N, C-alpha and C positions, 0 to 999 in steps of 0.2 A: 405582520409577523416579523419580529427581530431575527437576526441571523443565527443566534444561539438556539432559539426556539425552532427555527427552520432546520438546523443541523439535527436537533433532537427528533423532530418529526421524520426527517429522512432516515435516521437510524432505525426507527421502529417500522418504517415502510419496507425495510430490508426483509422482514419476515414474510410480508406479502410477496415480495419478489422471489424469495427462496421457495415458496410454496408452488410457484408457477415456472420456476427456472427450467429451461430446456437446454441441455448441453449440445455443443457442436459435435459432429462426428470426428473422432480422433483422426488426425491426418499427419501424425508424426512421420517426418520424412527428411531427406537430406537437404542441408543448406537452408533450413527454416530459421528465421530471425525475427524477433519482436522489437519494434522501435517505439519509444514513447518518452515523455518527460514528466517529472513529478510523480504523481500517483500512477500515471499510465506506465512509467518505467517500472515501478514496483509490480504492477500487474504482469508485465512482460517477464520480469525476473522470477515471478512465481511459476510461469510456464517453463522457464529454463530449469528451475529447481525440480519440478515435477517430471520433467523429461530425463532426469538424472544427467543433465547437462548435454544431452544429445542435440538440443537446439540452443540458440544464443539469445541474449537480450542486449540491446545496444542503444545508446544515446543517438538520436537522429543527427546531431551535429557530427558525431564521429562517423556515422554512416555516410554522410555526404563527403567526408574527407578520405574515405577508403573506397577506391574504385573497384577493388576486387569484390568487396561485399555487394556493391551495387550491381556488378556484372553477373554474380553467381547466385545470389540469394533469392529465396521466396520470402518476401518481407511482409510482415503484418504490422501496420502502423496503427497504434492505439492512441485515440484522442476523443474525449467526450464531445468537445465542440466541433472537431474536425477543421479547426481554423488556425492551429498552431503552425507558424511559418516554417519552423525547422522540419517538421514532419512533411509538410507539403513539398519543400525543396528536396527532401530525401526521396519521397515517393516518385518524383519526376525522374530521378536517376535510376530507380530500381527496375530491373528487368521484369520481375513479377511482383505485383503489389496488391495487397488487400487492406482495406480500411476497416478497423474495428471502432465504430463511432455511434454516437446517439443521433448524429445529424447526417444522414446519407446524402443530402443535397449540398453539403458543405464543399469547400474548395478541395479538401482532402478526398472526400467521397467522389468528386468528379475527376480527380487526378488518378485515383487507383483503378486497377483492372477489375477489382471485385469489392464487395462490401459485406461485412457482417454487422448488422444493426444491433445496437444495444436498446432493448425495449424495457423500460421501467418507468414508474411514476414517482415523482418527487414533489417537494413543496413549491416548486417554481420560484424559489427565492435564491439569489446568489449567496452561497455559503460554502463552508469547507466540505470537501468531498467525502461521502460515506457510501450511499447506495450506488453512486456512479463507479466508485472504486471497486465495490463488491462485484458489480455486473461485469466490469472490465476484467477483473482478476479471474472470476470463474469461467468467463468465456475464453480467455487465453489458456487457462489450465486445461479446459475441455478439448482444446485443439491438439493436445499432446498426451492426455491422460484420461482414461475412462473412470467415471465415478458416479455415485449416487449420493444425494443428500438426505440424511435421515434425522428427523426430530430437531430441526434448527431452532425451534423455540426453546427447547431444553438447553442447547448450547448457548443461546443468547442470554438466558437467565443465569446460567452458571458464570458467564463472563461478567454480567452485571454484578453478581455477588462478589466475585473475585476482585473486581476493580475497586470495590468499596473498602478493601483492606489495604489499598496502596495510597500512600501519602507522598506527594512530591516535595522534596526539599533540596535547597542548594543546587549544585550541578547535577544534571540527569544523564545517565548512561543507559542505553537500551541495547540489549544483546540478543542476537539470534543466530541460528544455524542455517543449514541448507534451505529448509522450507519456511523458516521464520525470519531470516535476515531481511528479506524484502518487507516484511511487516514491521520490523524494527525501524526501517527507513520510513515507512508509512506513518508509524506512530510519531516519529520525530517531526515529520511534516505537519501533522495535526497540532502538535504542541506549539509549533511556530506559527501556523496560520491562525489558530484560534486564540492562543494565549500570548503569543509573542515571546515564548520561552525558548531559550537556547538549549539544545540537547545534542548528545553524541550518539550515533548508532555504530555498532561494531559487531563483527563475528565473535562468537563466544571465546574461541581459542585466542584470537588476536588481541582481545582486551587485556589478557595477562601479559602480552608482549608490548602493548602500546598504551591504551587508554588508562590503564591502572595507574600509571606514573603521574597522571594529572589529577587523579581523584583525591579528595580530601575527606577527613572525618565529617560525617553529616550529609554527604552526598547520597544521591539515590541511584541504586542499580536495579534495573528491571530486566530479568532474564526470561525471554519468550521461548521456553523450551520445556517439554515435559520433565518431571522429576526423574533423575537418574544419579548414579554414583558420582559421575564427573561434576554435575551441577551441585550436588550436596557438598562435595569437597571444595569447589570454588566458593560457594556461599559461606562456608565455614571460615575460609581464609579472609574473605571480604568483611565479614562481621567483626573479626578480630581487629580490623583496621578502623572500626567505628563507622563503617558504611551501612546505610539502610538498604537492605537487600530484600527484593521481592521476586518470587518465582511462581506467578499464577500458573495453575496447571489443570488440565482436564484428564480424567481417567479414561482415555481412549487411545488406542494405537492407530486409529484411522487418521491419516494425514490431513484429509479434508476437514474432519471434525476439529483437528488441532488448529488448522489455518483459520477456520471460521471463528473459533474461540478467541484466538489472539487478535484477529481483526476487531472483534467486538470489544475485547479488553482495551485495545488501543483507543477506540472511540469513547468508551465509558470513562476511562481514566481522564481523558481530556475534558469531557463534558462535566465530570464531577468537580474538577478544579475550576472550571468556568462558573459553575453554580456556586461553589464555595466563595469565589471572589466577586460574585454578583455581577458578572460581566454579561451584558446583553448583546453586544455586537462582536463578531469575530475580529481579531486584531488586524487581519489583512483588509478588512472592510473599513475600519476606522482610520487606518494609515493610508490616506489617499495618495500622498506623494510616492510612497513606496509601491503601492499598487499600480500607480501610473508608470513608474519605471519598469516594473515587472511586465506589465501589459505591452509596453513599447518594445520589449525584447521578445516577448512570446508571440505577439500578433503582428 
């Protein structure tokens, strides 16, 4: 199985995972912090957002350089493999540490005081993260926020349909707000990992202050936020500049529904472009020297 097919397979396995997902008991408390890198940091940032910023998300390298955090925090270290070296170093410094990982016997699992295992089935092929990210994100969110998932197949299909209306051209900007900014970051990661495409992710308000000044006619703007007056006003102004503006949206006020929708949109937009370009292998797989440099820093 090539890595694009594996990514596709894992995407659809998310529906099986969601049907069986069991949330953690919400433990929102003082000095909670989520540490991770890449997709795992996005998962921790979602917990931060759903806690209304009562908890924090942090890069593990920053954690190791901040003795106060290490001394006072109840730290959750998010890592699918459990072997990312920065997480392991940070966990050794933490006063209280819990690993959120698919590999409980990993170095991280053995270093932490406790473990929350991620239990899901995937294609068993090294590919870009989809179901692993979803499992990490929902597990992190459930530690700070009580929720139930209703009709995920409907949300999945709505996202698939919405993604087919999005065409990527020139420079790409992905915008999000409190609950969707981490997903904008995740989407940018998928575009890079799978397609080798450069993209920018920003908070919606900040784009008008910063990113907009580098945007050119023909560039792509994707806003991951339900339709509202502010978004309509922004979209109108951007279209006048010749920008291609997309605002995929789901008619639900439920924040979990929205987050699931935008996660799926992120995956489908990337997959659709890979199929359009007839790409069979993820960019990070084909670029062996780049992957080697990345792995040397991560592991």
